[in-house]
VOZAFI-873699 format. One record per residue (C-alpha): residue in three letters; x negated, y, z negated. Coordinates in steps of 0.1 Angstrom, whole numbers. Layout:
<'ALA',<X,Y,Z>> ...
//
This chain:
<'MET',<111,-6,159>> <'ASN',<100,-40,173>> <'THR',<85,-64,145>> <'SER',<63,-91,159>> <'ALA',<77,-124,151>> <'PRO',<44,-142,152>> <'VAL',<27,-120,131>> <'THR',<58,-121,105>> <'ALA',<68,-154,111>> <'ALA',<57,-166,76>> <'LEU',<61,-135,55>> <'ALA',<95,-137,69>> <'ALA',<103,-169,55>> <'ARG',<90,-160,22>> <'ALA',<107,-126,24>> <'THR',<138,-138,3>> <'LEU',<161,-120,-22>> <'ALA',<146,-139,-51>> <'ARG',<114,-125,-42>> <'SER',<128,-89,-38>> <'ARG',<148,-93,-74>> <'ARG',<113,-108,-88>> <'LEU',<92,-80,-76>> <'LEU',<114,-52,-84>> <'SER',<120,-66,-121>> <'GLU',<82,-62,-124>> <'PHE',<86,-24,-118>> <'ALA',<96,-17,-150>> <'TYR',<64,-26,-168>> <'GLU',<44,-6,-146>> <'GLN',<33,21,-170>> <'THR',<37,0,-204>> <'ASP',<19,-32,-191>> <'PRO',<-3,-27,-164>> <'ASP',<-17,-59,-163>> <'ARG',<14,-75,-160>> <'PHE',<28,-53,-129>> <'TYR',<-3,-55,-107>> <'GLY',<-9,-91,-117>> <'ALA',<24,-93,-101>> <'LEU',<16,-72,-71>> <'ALA',<-14,-86,-68>> <'GLU',<-2,-120,-63>> <'ASP',<23,-111,-36>> <'SER',<-1,-86,-16>> <'VAL',<-26,-114,-12>> <'ALA',<2,-135,2>> <'LEU',<12,-106,24>> <'LEU',<-19,-99,40>> <'ALA',<-27,-138,42>> <'ASP',<8,-140,65>> <'LEU',<0,-109,84>> <'TYR',<-38,-121,91>> <'ARG',<-31,-157,98>> <'GLY',<-4,-147,123>> <'ALA',<-22,-119,139>> <'ILE',<-54,-134,141>> <'GLY',<-49,-168,136>> <'ALA',<-71,-175,108>> <'ASP',<-67,-175,72>> <'LEU',<-84,-151,46>> <'ASP',<-112,-175,34>> <'GLY',<-147,-159,46>> <'THR',<-131,-124,53>> <'LEU',<-142,-91,40>> <'VAL',<-114,-73,28>> <'LEU',<-116,-32,19>> <'ASP',<-87,-20,-6>> <'VAL',<-83,16,-4>> <'GLY',<-76,30,-34>> <'GLY',<-86,-1,-55>> <'GLY',<-85,15,-85>> <'PRO',<-99,-9,-115>> <'GLY',<-97,-41,-93>> <'TYR',<-65,-52,-103>> <'PHE',<-64,-73,-70>> <'ALA',<-99,-87,-72>> <'ASP',<-91,-121,-87>> <'GLY',<-63,-127,-61>> <'PHE',<-82,-121,-31>> <'ALA',<-113,-141,-46>> <'ALA',<-93,-170,-52>> <'ALA',<-82,-168,-14>> <'GLY',<-119,-172,0>> <'ALA',<-119,-134,6>> <'ARG',<-150,-110,-2>> <'TYR',<-131,-81,-22>> <'ILE',<-144,-45,-20>> <'PRO',<-121,-19,-38>> <'VAL',<-128,21,-30>> <'GLU',<-118,42,-56>> <'PRO',<-122,82,-60>> <'ASP',<-117,87,-94>> <'PRO',<-142,74,-121>> <'SER',<-115,69,-146>> <'GLU',<-95,47,-126>> <'MET',<-120,24,-114>> <'HIS',<-131,17,-154>> <'ALA',<-90,13,-166>> <'ARG',<-94,-18,-169>> <'ASP',<-121,-48,-184>> <'ILE',<-132,-58,-155>> <'ASP',<-168,-58,-144>> <'LEU',<-170,-47,-105>> <'THR',<-206,-38,-104>> <'GLY',<-222,-40,-74>> <'VAL',<-185,-44,-54>> <'ALA',<-167,-14,-63>> <'VAL',<-176,19,-45>> <'ARG',<-167,52,-54>> <'GLY',<-153,74,-23>> <'SER',<-124,92,-12>> <'GLY',<-103,73,14>> <'MET',<-102,104,32>> <'ALA',<-141,100,37>> <'LEU',<-146,61,36>> <'PRO',<-181,57,25>> <'ILE',<-184,26,50>> <'ARG',<-201,21,84>> <'ASP',<-178,18,113>> <'GLY',<-164,-15,123>> <'ALA',<-174,-32,89>> <'VAL',<-147,-50,78>> <'ASP',<-121,-78,88>> <'VAL',<-92,-62,69>> <'CYS',<-85,-31,55>> <'PHE',<-60,-27,33>> <'SER',<-42,0,11>> <'SER',<-14,-5,-12>> <'ASN',<7,24,-26>> <'VAL',<-18,50,-22>> <'ALA',<-7,73,5>> <'GLU',<18,88,-10>> <'HIS',<-15,103,-37>> <'VAL',<-35,117,-9>> <'ALA',<-34,152,4>> <'LYS',<-41,137,42>> <'PRO',<-24,105,44>> <'TRP',<-30,101,80>> <'THR',<-67,112,81>> <'MET',<-72,78,52>> <'ALA',<-51,61,77>> <'ASP',<-74,68,108>> <'GLU',<-105,60,86>> <'MET',<-90,28,77>> <'VAL',<-90,18,118>> <'ARG',<-128,34,121>> <'VAL',<-142,11,93>> <'THR',<-124,-21,106>> <'ARG',<-138,-46,134>> <'PRO',<-123,-51,169>> <'GLY',<-97,-74,161>> <'GLY',<-92,-68,127>> <'LEU',<-63,-65,105>> <'ILE',<-55,-24,91>> <'VAL',<-23,-33,67>> <'LEU',<-10,5,49>> <'SER',<19,2,27>> <'TYR',<34,32,6>> <'THR',<62,45,-13>> <'LEU',<88,68,3>> <'TRP',<96,99,-11>> <'PHE',<134,103,-4>> <'GLY',<135,63,-21>> <'PRO',<145,52,-53>> <'PHE',<107,52,-65>> <'GLY',<92,83,-45>> <'GLY',<90,106,-76>> <'HIS',<73,78,-98>> <'GLU',<82,80,-135>> <'THR',<93,119,-128>> <'GLY',<124,100,-109>> <'PRO',<151,102,-100>> <'TRP',<144,138,-105>> <'HIS',<125,141,-74>> <'TYR',<152,141,-52>> <'LEU',<162,180,-67>> <'GLY',<124,188,-61>> <'GLY',<89,177,-71>> <'GLU',<80,209,-87>> <'TYR',<116,206,-107>> <'ALA',<109,172,-117>> <'ALA',<73,174,-129>> <'ARG',<86,203,-149>> <'ARG',<113,186,-168>> <'TYR',<90,156,-173>> <'ARG',<66,179,-190>> <'ARG',<96,196,-211>> <'ARG',<109,163,-219>> <'HIS',<75,141,-232>> <'GLY',<56,171,-236>> <'ARG',<28,164,-212>> <'GLU',<23,162,-174>> <'PRO',<31,135,-156>> <'LYS',<1,110,-143>> <'ASN',<15,116,-109>> <'ARG',<18,154,-106>> <'PHE',<34,166,-77>> <'GLY',<14,190,-52>> <'ARG',<-20,174,-69>> <'SER',<-17,137,-72>> <'LEU',<20,128,-56>> <'PHE',<31,140,-23>> <'ALA',<63,139,0>> <'VAL',<57,114,26>> <'HIS',<81,98,45>> <'CYS',<90,65,68>> <'ARG',<90,84,103>> <'ASP',<56,99,95>> <'GLY',<35,63,89>> <'LEU',<61,50,123>> <'ASP',<51,80,140>> <'TRP',<12,73,132>> <'ALA',<11,35,137>> <'ARG',<25,39,172>> <'THR',<-1,68,183>> <'ALA',<-31,52,162>> <'SER',<-63,56,182>> <'GLY',<-79,27,185>> <'ALA',<-53,2,170>> <'THR',<-21,-14,181>> <'LEU',<8,-19,160>> <'LEU',<18,-51,154>> <'ALA',<44,-48,126>> <'ALA',<66,-23,105>> <'PHE',<89,-34,73>> <'PRO',<102,-28,43>> <'ARG',<77,-40,20>> <'TYR',<101,-51,-10>> <'HIS',<134,-60,10>> <'PRO',<146,-96,19>> <'ARG',<141,-105,59>> <'TRP',<180,-98,68>> <'ALA',<173,-61,57>> <'TRP',<144,-50,77>> <'TRP',<161,-36,104>> <'LEU',<164,-5,82>> <'VAL',<132,5,94>> <'ARG',<147,11,127>> <'VAL',<177,35,115>> <'PRO',<165,73,110>> <'VAL',<176,89,77>> <'LEU',<191,58,62>> <'ARG',<153,45,66>> <'GLU',<141,75,39>> <'LEU',<167,67,17>> <'LEU',<166,26,15>> <'VAL',<135,13,29>> <'SER',<116,21,-4>> <'ASN',<82,11,5>> <'LEU',<70,11,42>> <'VAL',<44,-12,55>> <'VAL',<28,-8,88>> <'ALA',<2,-37,101>> <'LEU',<-18,-28,132>> <'ARG',<-47,-48,151>> <'LYS',<-77,-31,159>> <'ASP',<-85,-27,194>> 
//
């Protein structure tokens, strides 16, 4: 997999070991302090999209319409607003939409990523962060992301790999012995079902899957594929079968709508 240097030039400059350490340290707070975790992730996500959009389109995010597929309660809203973008999250679960004290009335859309309630070619940027592994048909969702993006616009899909260290989410690292085993073990240990239940709200998705879809996506051209949280000198891992499934952890694919 060849990553286009002009598209990722600014991002590559920011993809340092210090950034990787900072982001990975925030994962410890995902369950206990989601505002802290998602706040840090939002800041980095806005910078990631700004870098990719500038590299691919030659402009910044100011004035763009950004659709966040699986946006939950809108943790990323403030970050995109600060960048001058109009931000619209789409979320199927009403409890997730109201999980945070933020008013997204008139902005958020309730709907499935597998059948987005958005017209064709409506948005400048369609983004999804850590959602594909929670969707039974992630590549149907990815096709929908292409559909709703305007010609010349940007599609960015980022998701957690099953065989990576965070693939089982809170049930890891026991997911390496099977998703159902990990879920049962979590229930025995904690007396409740995990939030991310294998086979219901957590599915096994792989690096190969995303690369295959991105290479053959109808109506879009693959611009770049790289590990989201790795420093630039480790991006080569995406090109190595088997090893990438274990070590990439989170894959980003960026495409331009034809």
